[in-house]
DRENDO-1510 file (C-alpha; in Angstrom, 1 decimal, always signed):
<recs>
REC; n; res; u; v; w
REC; 1; MET; -162.2; -119.6; +66.3 .
REC; 2; ALA; -165.8; -120.6; +67.1 .
REC; 3; ALA; -167.1; -123.7; +65.4 .
REC; 4; PRO; -169.7; -123.0; +62.7 .
REC; 5; ASN; -173.3; -123.4; +63.7 .
REC; 6; SER; -174.3; -126.9; +62.5 .
REC; 7; THR; -177.7; -125.7; +61.5 .
REC; 8; THR; -176.5; -123.1; +59.1 .
REC; 9; PHE; -173.0; -124.3; +58.0 .
REC; 10; SER; -173.0; -126.0; +54.6 .
REC; 11; HIS; -170.1; -127.4; +52.6 .
REC; 12; LEU; -168.9; -125.4; +49.6 .
REC; 13; THR; -167.2; -128.4; +48.0 .
REC; 14; PHE; -167.8; -132.2; +47.8 .
REC; 15; ILE; -165.5; -135.1; +47.1 .
REC; 16; LEU; -166.4; -137.7; +44.5 .
REC; 17; VAL; -164.7; -141.0; +45.1 .
REC; 18; GLY; -165.7; -143.1; +42.0 .
REC; 19; ILE; -166.8; -146.7; +42.7 .
REC; 20; PRO; -166.4; -147.4; +46.5 .
REC; 21; GLY; -164.6; -150.7; +47.1 .
REC; 22; LEU; -163.2; -150.9; +43.6 .
REC; 23; GLU; -160.6; -148.1; +43.9 .
REC; 24; PRO; -157.6; -150.5; +43.0 .
REC; 25; TRP; -159.5; -151.4; +39.8 .
REC; 26; HIS; -160.3; -147.9; +38.7 .
REC; 27; PRO; -157.4; -147.7; +36.1 .
REC; 28; TRP; -158.5; -151.0; +34.6 .
REC; 29; ILE; -162.2; -150.0; +34.6 .
REC; 30; SER; -161.3; -146.8; +32.8 .
REC; 31; ILE; -160.1; -148.7; +29.7 .
REC; 32; PRO; -163.5; -150.0; +28.5 .
REC; 33; PHE; -165.1; -146.7; +29.7 .
REC; 34; THR; -162.7; -144.7; +27.6 .
REC; 35; LEU; -163.3; -146.8; +24.5 .
REC; 36; MET; -167.1; -146.7; +25.0 .
REC; 37; TYR; -167.1; -143.0; +25.5 .
REC; 38; THR; -165.0; -142.4; +22.4 .
REC; 39; VAL; -167.4; -144.6; +20.4 .
REC; 40; ALA; -170.3; -142.7; +21.8 .
REC; 41; VAL; -168.9; -139.2; +21.0 .
REC; 42; LEU; -167.6; -140.2; +17.5 .
REC; 43; GLY; -170.8; -142.2; +16.7 .
REC; 44; ASN; -173.3; -139.5; +17.7 .
REC; 45; CYS; -171.3; -136.6; +16.3 .
REC; 46; GLY; -170.9; -138.6; +13.0 .
REC; 47; LEU; -174.6; -139.2; +13.0 .
REC; 48; LEU; -175.4; -135.5; +13.5 .
REC; 49; LEU; -172.9; -134.6; +10.7 .
REC; 50; LEU; -174.3; -137.1; +8.3 .
REC; 51; ILE; -177.9; -136.0; +8.9 .
REC; 52; ALA; -177.0; -132.3; +8.6 .
REC; 53; THR; -175.1; -132.6; +5.4 .
REC; 54; GLN; -177.2; -135.2; +3.5 .
REC; 55; ARG; -180.4; -133.7; +2.1 .
REC; 56; ARG; -182.0; -137.1; +1.6 .
REC; 57; LEU; -181.9; -137.5; +5.4 .
REC; 58; HIS; -183.8; -134.3; +6.1 .
REC; 59; GLU; -186.9; -136.4; +7.0 .
REC; 60; PRO; -188.9; -136.4; +10.3 .
REC; 61; MET; -187.5; -139.8; +11.3 .
REC; 62; PHE; -183.9; -138.6; +11.0 .
REC; 63; ILE; -184.6; -135.3; +12.6 .
REC; 64; PHE; -185.9; -137.1; +15.7 .
REC; 65; LEU; -182.8; -139.3; +15.5 .
REC; 66; SER; -180.6; -136.3; +15.6 .
REC; 67; MET; -182.4; -135.1; +18.7 .
REC; 68; LEU; -181.7; -138.5; +20.3 .
REC; 69; ALA; -178.0; -138.1; +19.4 .
REC; 70; VAL; -177.9; -134.7; +21.1 .
REC; 71; ALA; -179.6; -136.2; +24.2 .
REC; 72; ASP; -177.0; -139.0; +24.2 .
REC; 73; LEU; -174.1; -136.6; +23.9 .
REC; 74; LEU; -175.5; -134.5; +26.8 .
REC; 75; LEU; -176.1; -137.5; +29.0 .
REC; 76; SER; -172.7; -139.0; +28.5 .
REC; 77; THR; -170.6; -135.9; +28.4 .
REC; 78; CYS; -172.0; -134.4; +31.6 .
REC; 79; THR; -170.8; -137.4; +33.6 .
REC; 80; VAL; -168.3; -139.7; +31.9 .
REC; 81; PRO; -165.3; -137.2; +31.6 .
REC; 82; ASN; -165.6; -136.5; +35.3 .
REC; 83; THR; -165.8; -140.3; +36.0 .
REC; 84; LEU; -162.7; -141.0; +34.0 .
REC; 85; ALA; -160.8; -138.2; +35.8 .
REC; 86; ILE; -161.6; -139.9; +39.1 .
REC; 87; PHE; -160.5; -143.3; +37.7 .
REC; 88; TRP; -157.2; -141.9; +36.5 .
REC; 89; PHE; -156.3; -139.4; +39.2 .
REC; 90; GLY; -158.2; -140.4; +42.3 .
REC; 91; PRO; -161.0; -138.7; +44.3 .
REC; 92; LYS; -162.0; -135.3; +42.9 .
REC; 93; ALA; -163.3; -132.2; +44.6 .
REC; 94; ILE; -166.3; -130.5; +43.0 .
REC; 95; SER; -167.9; -127.3; +44.1 .
REC; 96; PHE; -171.5; -127.3; +45.2 .
REC; 97; SER; -172.6; -125.1; +42.3 .
REC; 98; ALA; -170.8; -127.4; +39.8 .
REC; 99; CYS; -172.4; -130.4; +41.5 .
REC; 100; LEU; -175.9; -128.9; +41.2 .
REC; 101; THR; -175.1; -128.2; +37.5 .
REC; 102; GLN; -174.2; -131.8; +36.9 .
REC; 103; VAL; -177.4; -133.0; +38.7 .
REC; 104; PHE; -179.5; -130.8; +36.5 .
REC; 105; PHE; -177.9; -131.8; +33.1 .
REC; 106; LEU; -177.8; -135.5; +34.1 .
REC; 107; HIS; -181.5; -135.7; +34.9 .
REC; 108; PHE; -182.4; -133.3; +32.1 .
REC; 109; GLY; -180.6; -135.6; +29.7 .
REC; 110; VAL; -182.5; -138.7; +31.0 .
REC; 111; ALA; -185.9; -136.9; +30.8 .
REC; 112; ALA; -185.1; -135.5; +27.3 .
REC; 113; GLU; -184.0; -138.9; +25.9 .
REC; 114; SER; -187.2; -140.6; +27.2 .
REC; 115; THR; -189.3; -137.8; +25.7 .
REC; 116; VAL; -187.5; -138.1; +22.3 .
REC; 117; LEU; -188.1; -141.9; +22.3 .
REC; 118; LEU; -191.8; -141.1; +22.8 .
REC; 119; ALA; -191.7; -138.6; +19.9 .
REC; 120; MET; -190.0; -141.2; +17.8 .
REC; 121; GLY; -192.8; -143.7; +18.7 .
REC; 122; PHE; -195.4; -141.1; +17.4 .
REC; 123; ASP; -193.3; -140.7; +14.2 .
REC; 124; ARG; -193.4; -144.5; +13.6 .
REC; 125; TYR; -197.2; -144.5; +14.3 .
REC; 126; VAL; -197.9; -141.8; +11.7 .
REC; 127; ALA; -195.5; -143.4; +9.2 .
REC; 128; VAL; -197.2; -146.8; +9.5 .
REC; 129; CYS; -200.9; -145.9; +10.2 .
REC; 130; ASP; -201.2; -142.8; +8.1 .
REC; 131; PRO; -198.4; -142.9; +5.5 .
REC; 132; LEU; -200.1; -140.7; +2.9 .
REC; 133; ARG; -200.3; -137.8; +5.3 .
REC; 134; TYR; -196.9; -138.4; +6.9 .
REC; 135; THR; -195.1; -135.3; +5.5 .
REC; 136; THR; -198.2; -133.1; +6.0 .
REC; 137; ILE; -198.6; -134.1; +9.7 .
REC; 138; LEU; -194.9; -134.0; +10.6 .
REC; 139; THR; -193.9; -130.7; +9.0 .
REC; 140; ASN; -190.7; -128.9; +10.0 .
REC; 141; GLU; -192.8; -126.4; +12.0 .
REC; 142; LYS; -194.5; -129.2; +14.0 .
REC; 143; ILE; -191.2; -130.9; +14.5 .
REC; 144; GLY; -189.8; -127.7; +15.9 .
REC; 145; LYS; -192.8; -127.4; +18.3 .
REC; 146; ILE; -192.2; -131.0; +19.4 .
REC; 147; ALA; -188.5; -130.2; +20.0 .
REC; 148; MET; -189.5; -127.2; +22.1 .
REC; 149; ALA; -192.0; -129.2; +24.0 .
REC; 150; ILE; -189.3; -131.8; +24.8 .
REC; 151; VAL; -187.0; -129.1; +26.2 .
REC; 152; ILE; -189.7; -127.4; +28.2 .
REC; 153; ARG; -191.1; -130.6; +29.6 .
REC; 154; SER; -187.7; -131.9; +30.7 .
REC; 155; PHE; -186.7; -128.5; +32.2 .
REC; 156; CYS; -190.0; -128.2; +34.2 .
REC; 157; ILE; -189.7; -131.7; +35.6 .
REC; 158; ILE; -186.0; -131.6; +36.4 .
REC; 159; PHE; -185.4; -128.0; +37.7 .
REC; 160; PRO; -187.0; -128.7; +41.1 .
REC; 161; HIS; -184.2; -131.1; +41.7 .
REC; 162; VAL; -181.8; -128.1; +41.9 .
REC; 163; PHE; -184.1; -126.1; +44.1 .
REC; 164; LEU; -184.7; -129.0; +46.5 .
REC; 165; LEU; -181.0; -129.6; +46.9 .
REC; 166; LYS; -180.1; -125.9; +47.2 .
REC; 167; ARG; -182.3; -125.4; +50.2 .
REC; 168; LEU; -180.6; -128.2; +52.2 .
REC; 169; PRO; -177.8; -127.6; +54.7 .
REC; 170; PHE; -174.8; -130.0; +54.4 .
REC; 171; CYS; -173.1; -130.0; +57.7 .
REC; 172; ALA; -171.9; -133.7; +58.0 .
REC; 173; SER; -169.7; -135.5; +55.5 .
REC; 174; ASN; -168.9; -134.0; +52.2 .
REC; 175; VAL; -167.8; -137.3; +50.6 .
REC; 176; ILE; -170.2; -138.5; +47.8 .
REC; 177; PRO; -169.7; -142.3; +47.3 .
REC; 178; HIS; -170.4; -142.0; +43.6 .
REC; 179; SER; -168.7; -141.1; +40.3 .
REC; 180; TYR; -170.9; -138.1; +39.7 .
REC; 181; CYS; -173.5; -136.0; +41.4 .
REC; 182; GLU; -177.0; -137.2; +41.3 .
REC; 183; HIS; -180.1; -136.0; +43.2 .
REC; 184; ILE; -180.6; -138.5; +46.0 .
REC; 185; GLY; -176.9; -139.3; +46.4 .
REC; 186; VAL; -176.3; -135.7; +47.2 .
REC; 187; ALA; -179.4; -135.2; +49.3 .
REC; 188; ARG; -178.4; -138.1; +51.6 .
REC; 189; LEU; -175.4; -136.1; +52.8 .
REC; 190; SER; -177.7; -133.4; +54.2 .
REC; 191; CYS; -178.3; -133.0; +58.0 .
REC; 192; ALA; -181.9; -131.9; +57.4 .
REC; 193; ASP; -185.1; -133.8; +56.5 .
REC; 194; ILE; -185.0; -135.0; +52.9 .
REC; 195; SER; -188.5; -136.5; +52.7 .
REC; 196; ILE; -189.5; -134.1; +49.9 .
REC; 197; ASN; -186.4; -135.0; +47.9 .
REC; 198; VAL; -187.1; -138.7; +48.3 .
REC; 199; TRP; -190.7; -138.4; +47.3 .
REC; 200; TYR; -190.0; -136.1; +44.3 .
REC; 201; GLY; -187.1; -138.3; +43.3 .
REC; 202; LEU; -189.5; -141.3; +43.3 .
REC; 203; ALA; -192.3; -139.4; +41.5 .
REC; 204; VAL; -190.1; -138.2; +38.6 .
REC; 205; PRO; -189.2; -141.6; +37.2 .
REC; 206; ILE; -192.9; -142.6; +37.5 .
REC; 207; VAL; -194.0; -139.6; +35.5 .
REC; 208; ILE; -191.3; -139.8; +32.9 .
REC; 209; PHE; -190.8; -143.6; +32.4 .
REC; 210; ILE; -194.2; -145.1; +33.1 .
REC; 211; LEU; -196.2; -142.5; +31.1 .
REC; 212; ASP; -193.7; -142.4; +28.2 .
REC; 213; VAL; -193.6; -146.2; +28.1 .
REC; 214; LEU; -197.4; -146.4; +28.3 .
REC; 215; PHE; -197.8; -144.1; +25.3 .
REC; 216; ILE; -195.1; -145.9; +23.4 .
REC; 217; VAL; -196.8; -149.2; +24.0 .
REC; 218; VAL; -200.1; -147.8; +22.8 .
REC; 219; SER; -198.5; -146.5; +19.6 .
REC; 220; TYR; -197.0; -149.9; +18.9 .
REC; 221; VAL; -200.3; -151.7; +19.6 .
REC; 222; LEU; -201.9; -149.4; +16.9 .
REC; 223; ILE; -198.9; -150.0; +14.6 .
REC; 224; LEU; -199.2; -153.8; +15.0 .
REC; 225; ARG; -202.9; -153.6; +14.3 .
REC; 226; ALA; -202.3; -151.7; +11.1 .
REC; 227; VAL; -199.5; -154.1; +10.1 .
REC; 228; PHE; -201.6; -157.2; +10.4 .
REC; 229; LYS; -204.1; -155.7; +8.1 .
REC; 230; LEU; -201.6; -155.5; +5.3 .
REC; 231; PRO; -202.4; -158.0; +2.5 .
REC; 232; THR; -199.0; -159.8; +2.1 .
REC; 233; LYS; -196.3; -161.2; +4.4 .
REC; 234; ASP; -193.6; -159.2; +2.6 .
REC; 235; ALA; -195.4; -155.9; +3.1 .
REC; 236; ARG; -195.8; -156.7; +6.8 .
REC; 237; GLN; -192.1; -157.5; +7.2 .
REC; 238; ARG; -191.0; -154.4; +5.3 .
REC; 239; THR; -193.2; -152.2; +7.5 .
REC; 240; LEU; -192.1; -153.8; +10.8 .
REC; 241; SER; -188.4; -153.5; +9.7 .
REC; 242; THR; -188.8; -149.7; +9.7 .
REC; 243; CYS; -189.6; -149.9; +13.5 .
REC; 244; GLY; -186.9; -152.4; +14.4 .
REC; 245; SER; -184.2; -149.9; +15.3 .
REC; 246; HIS; -186.6; -147.8; +17.4 .
REC; 247; VAL; -187.6; -150.9; +19.4 .
REC; 248; CYS; -184.0; -151.8; +20.0 .
REC; 249; ILE; -183.0; -148.4; +21.4 .
REC; 250; ILE; -186.2; -148.4; +23.5 .
REC; 251; LEU; -185.0; -151.6; +25.1 .
REC; 252; LEU; -181.5; -150.3; +25.5 .
REC; 253; PHE; -182.7; -147.2; +27.4 .
REC; 254; TYR; -185.6; -148.4; +29.5 .
REC; 255; ILE; -184.4; -151.8; +30.6 .
REC; 256; PRO; -181.1; -150.5; +32.2 .
REC; 257; ALA; -183.0; -147.5; +33.5 .
REC; 258; SER; -185.6; -149.7; +35.2 .
REC; 259; PHE; -183.0; -152.1; +36.6 .
REC; 260; THR; -180.9; -149.2; +38.0 .
REC; 261; PHE; -183.9; -147.5; +39.5 .
REC; 262; LEU; -185.2; -150.7; +41.2 .
REC; 263; THR; -181.8; -151.7; +42.6 .
REC; 264; HIS; -181.2; -148.2; +43.8 .
REC; 265; ARG; -184.6; -148.0; +45.6 .
REC; 266; PHE; -185.1; -151.6; +46.7 .
REC; 267; GLY; -181.9; -153.5; +46.3 .
REC; 268; HIS; -180.6; -152.8; +49.8 .
REC; 269; ASN; -178.7; -156.1; +49.9 .
REC; 270; ILE; -176.9; -155.4; +46.7 .
REC; 271; PRO; -173.3; -154.2; +47.3 .
REC; 272; LYS; -172.7; -150.4; +47.0 .
REC; 273; HIS; -170.1; -150.8; +44.2 .
REC; 274; ILE; -172.7; -152.7; +42.1 .
REC; 275; HIS; -175.1; -149.8; +42.4 .
REC; 276; ILE; -172.5; -147.3; +41.3 .
REC; 277; LEU; -171.1; -149.4; +38.5 .
REC; 278; LEU; -174.7; -149.9; +37.1 .
REC; 279; ALA; -175.3; -146.2; +37.3 .
REC; 280; ASP; -172.1; -145.5; +35.5 .
REC; 281; LEU; -172.9; -147.9; +32.7 .
REC; 282; TYR; -176.5; -146.6; +32.4 .
REC; 283; VAL; -175.2; -143.1; +31.3 .
REC; 284; LEU; -172.7; -144.7; +28.9 .
REC; 285; VAL; -174.1; -147.9; +27.2 .
REC; 286; PRO; -177.2; -146.4; +25.5 .
REC; 287; PRO; -175.2; -143.4; +24.0 .
REC; 288; THR; -172.6; -145.9; +22.8 .
REC; 289; LEU; -175.0; -148.4; +21.2 .
REC; 290; ASN; -177.7; -146.1; +19.8 .
REC; 291; PRO; -175.8; -144.9; +16.7 .
REC; 292; ILE; -174.5; -148.4; +16.1 .
REC; 293; VAL; -178.0; -149.9; +16.2 .
REC; 294; TYR; -179.4; -147.2; +13.8 .
REC; 295; GLY; -176.4; -147.5; +11.5 .
REC; 296; MET; -176.8; -151.3; +11.3 .
REC; 297; LYS; -180.6; -151.4; +11.0 .
REC; 298; THR; -181.5; -148.3; +8.9 .
REC; 299; LYS; -181.1; -148.8; +5.2 .
REC; 300; GLN; -181.1; -145.1; +4.3 .
REC; 301; LEU; -178.1; -144.4; +6.7 .
REC; 302; GLN; -176.2; -147.4; +5.2 .
REC; 303; GLU; -176.8; -146.1; +1.7 .
REC; 304; GLN; -175.6; -142.6; +2.5 .
REC; 305; ILE; -172.5; -143.9; +4.3 .
REC; 306; VAL; -171.6; -146.2; +1.3 .
REC; 307; CYS; -172.2; -143.2; -1.1 .
REC; 308; ILE; -169.9; -140.9; +0.8 .
REC; 309; LEU; -167.2; -143.6; +1.1 .
REC; 310; SER; -167.4; -144.4; -2.6 .
REC; 311; GLN; -167.1; -140.7; -3.4 .
REC; 312; LYS; -164.0; -140.4; -1.2 .
REC; 313; LEU; -162.4; -143.4; -2.7 .
REC; 314; LYS; -162.7; -141.8; -6.2 .
REC; 315; TRP; -160.2; -139.2; -5.1 .
REC; 316; PHE; -157.5; -141.8; -4.6 .
</recs>
């Protein structure tokens, strides 16, 4: 049988190997990953259930929080189960179409989470700087439009990733040295020019992260200016406390994202297994900690949880 033409032949399946160089440690690494993923799923699902069933939480702040929980579930669930399967059972084959699907939902989840954090920053700005018009500005209709804008923006930014990968021929190795499929990691296996992929992969984080962070910083500058105009120290502390949880999850998301991006692009002297381990943690740590942070720092959530628990205890 004649060998396939190298310019047209393309692999139908790829092999994900997990964390290269740490294969003997995969079963041990899977233990904290499993615990963290379980906490992420239970925490975010519990948060969604609590917000959906408690009428007192049907406020803009908590609606945006439920959007964040959905983004967290998407980001972790599209990658972590596959990663755990590799840790438990060894390298895993994945079809090209499934790989493209994972690429799309991974990057879509990242873009959506960043945009939700921006929307939450706007929510805090309105709550602090224009509290009397808070419920008239952030009506259910406007929140629905914001949610639609989040989805459309994320889709439009991320869909080209799929198109740019689909046009490439893969005629060399089909082994992906990663725990899941991501855009540049897959593109590097191509035997064609990937300059467009590289430049678009560089532009997307700049558009998403830098612009979103810039607008969030502007919103908090305006918030701080309004807070310092309050007459008493107690009023300033109470107002700032309503923003504390949002600031925490901003740091939890953008600091690991920036570190992962910079080490991936410029940390050529950093061992490969460190790159992959950081990428694996990036899709797991924020979804795990976000519901915990909001549960610990948001008084309304604490009150509703205590109320539900006290009602349950009355049955015993």
